[in-house]
C-alpha positions as CSV (number, residue, x, y, z in Angstrom):
1,M,31.6,-5.7,-39.8
2,T,29.2,-6.4,-36.9
3,T,25.7,-7.8,-37.3
4,I,22.9,-7.2,-35.6
5,K,22.4,-10.6,-34.1
6,S,25.8,-10.1,-32.5
7,C,24.9,-7.0,-30.8
8,V,21.6,-8.4,-29.5
9,P,23.9,-10.3,-26.1
10,I,25.5,-7.2,-25.3
11,V,22.5,-5.1,-25.5
12,L,20.8,-7.5,-23.3
13,F,23.6,-7.3,-20.8
14,L,23.4,-3.8,-20.6
15,F,19.8,-3.8,-20.4
16,C,19.9,-6.4,-17.4
17,S,22.6,-4.6,-15.8
18,T,20.9,-1.4,-15.9
19,L,17.7,-3.1,-14.3
20,V,19.8,-4.4,-11.5
21,S,21.6,-1.5,-10.3
22,F,18.2,0.6,-10.4
23,N,16.7,-2.2,-8.1
24,S,19.5,-2.4,-5.9
25,I,19.4,1.0,-4.8
26,N,17.7,0.8,-1.5
27,K,16.0,4.3,-1.5
28,E,13.5,5.2,0.9
29,T,10.2,5.9,-0.8
30,V,7.9,6.7,2.7
31,T,8.3,9.0,5.2
32,E,9.6,7.7,8.9
33,P,6.5,8.5,10.5
34,L,4.3,6.0,8.2
35,I,7.1,3.3,8.9
36,G,5.5,0.7,10.8
37,K,2.0,-1.6,11.6
38,W,-1.2,0.4,11.3
39,A,-4.7,-1.1,12.6
40,L,-7.8,0.4,11.3
41,I,-10.1,2.4,13.4
42,Q,-12.7,3.9,11.4
43,F,-13.9,4.1,7.9
44,Y,-15.7,7.3,7.1
45,P,-18.2,8.6,6.6
46,A,-18.8,7.0,10.2
47,K,-21.7,4.8,9.4
48,K,-24.1,3.1,12.5
49,D,-23.4,-0.7,11.7
50,T,-19.7,0.3,11.9
51,F,-18.0,-3.3,11.1
52,K,-17.3,-5.3,14.1
53,Y,-14.4,-6.5,12.2
54,K,-12.4,-3.7,11.8
55,G,-10.0,-4.3,14.2
56,L,-8.7,-7.2,12.4
57,V,-7.7,-4.9,9.3
58,T,-3.8,-4.1,9.6
59,F,-0.8,-3.5,7.6
60,Q,2.9,-2.9,7.8
61,I,4.3,-0.1,5.7
62,E,8.6,-0.9,5.5
63,N,10.8,2.0,4.5
64,A,11.3,1.1,1.0
65,G,7.5,1.1,0.5
66,M,6.8,-2.6,0.5
67,T,3.0,-2.9,2.2
68,A,1.6,-5.6,3.5
69,G,-1.4,-6.5,5.7
70,F,-4.2,-8.7,6.7
71,L,-7.9,-7.7,5.6
72,G,-10.0,-9.4,8.2
73,C,-10.1,-12.4,5.8
74,N,-7.3,-12.4,3.0
75,K,-3.4,-11.4,3.3
76,F,-2.6,-8.7,0.7
77,R,0.8,-6.4,-0.8
78,T,1.2,-3.4,-2.4
79,E,3.4,-0.7,-2.8
80,C,3.2,2.8,-1.1
81,E,5.1,6.0,-2.1
82,T,4.8,9.4,-0.8
83,N,5.8,12.9,-1.7
84,G,5.6,15.6,1.1
85,D,1.8,14.9,2.2
86,S,0.7,13.0,-1.0
87,I,0.6,9.0,-1.0
88,H,0.1,6.7,-3.6
89,F,-0.4,2.7,-3.3
90,G,0.0,0.4,-6.2
91,T,-1.8,-2.4,-7.3
92,I,-3.1,-4.6,-4.5
93,L,-2.4,-8.3,-4.5
94,S,-4.4,-10.5,-2.5
95,S,-5.4,-13.9,-1.6
96,R,-8.9,-14.8,-2.7
97,K,-10.2,-16.7,0.1
98,F,-14.4,-16.2,0.3
99,C,-15.5,-15.2,3.5
100,E,-18.7,-13.7,5.3
101,K,-20.2,-11.0,3.9
102,A,-19.3,-8.7,6.8
103,Y,-15.6,-9.5,6.0
104,M,-15.9,-9.1,2.2
105,D,-17.7,-5.3,2.9
106,V,-14.3,-4.3,5.4
107,E,-12.3,-5.9,2.8
108,D,-13.7,-3.9,-0.3
109,Q,-13.8,-0.9,1.8
110,F,-10.1,-1.0,2.6
111,K,-9.1,-1.6,-0.9
112,Y,-11.3,1.2,-1.9
113,T,-9.7,3.4,0.8
114,L,-5.9,2.5,-0.7
115,L,-6.6,2.8,-4.4
116,N,-8.2,5.9,-3.7
117,A,-6.1,7.8,-1.0
118,D,-4.0,10.6,-2.2
119,V,-3.2,12.5,0.9
120,Y,-2.1,11.8,4.4
121,R,-1.9,13.1,7.8
122,I,-0.5,11.5,11.1
123,K,-1.4,13.2,14.6
124,D,-1.0,11.3,18.1
125,D,0.1,8.3,16.1
126,I,-3.1,8.3,14.3
127,L,-3.2,8.1,10.4
128,I,-5.8,9.7,8.1
129,L,-6.0,9.0,4.6
130,F,-7.9,11.5,2.5
131,E,-8.9,11.2,-1.3
132,G,-8.7,15.3,-1.8
133,K,-10.2,16.7,1.3
134,K,-12.7,14.0,1.8
135,K,-11.7,11.7,4.7
136,L,-11.4,7.6,3.9
137,A,-10.3,6.0,7.2
138,A,-8.3,6.2,10.0
139,F,-5.7,3.8,11.6
140,K,-4.0,3.6,14.6
141,K,-0.1,2.9,15.0
142,H,1.1,-0.3,16.8
């Protein structure tokens, strides 16, 4: 007679095996034009006092969707997924250095952009992220 306690190792093994097999599939989660390094050009709506540190904000999207970059003061990581022209960035993990207000403003605006972007367009190596029809930010491919 089989007891529940004797089934636990088997169930655990099957569960772990399933997780490993799903994680080992190297699927592409982003489209080819998105893969690469991007540098911030502009936030929208454009402001007179554009941030003088915006050129420091860069990020790299890999074909498996892993995204990492530099916010001007702190480094960050997240995941990116696309489906057609829709885009979604996951939870943003970043270092926590405190910097000048200008740097922190750029970081806050960039995080807002990633968390709220749901549509993207690329033309002439310029990536524009949108929230619906509202432009959030533009980036140049490096």
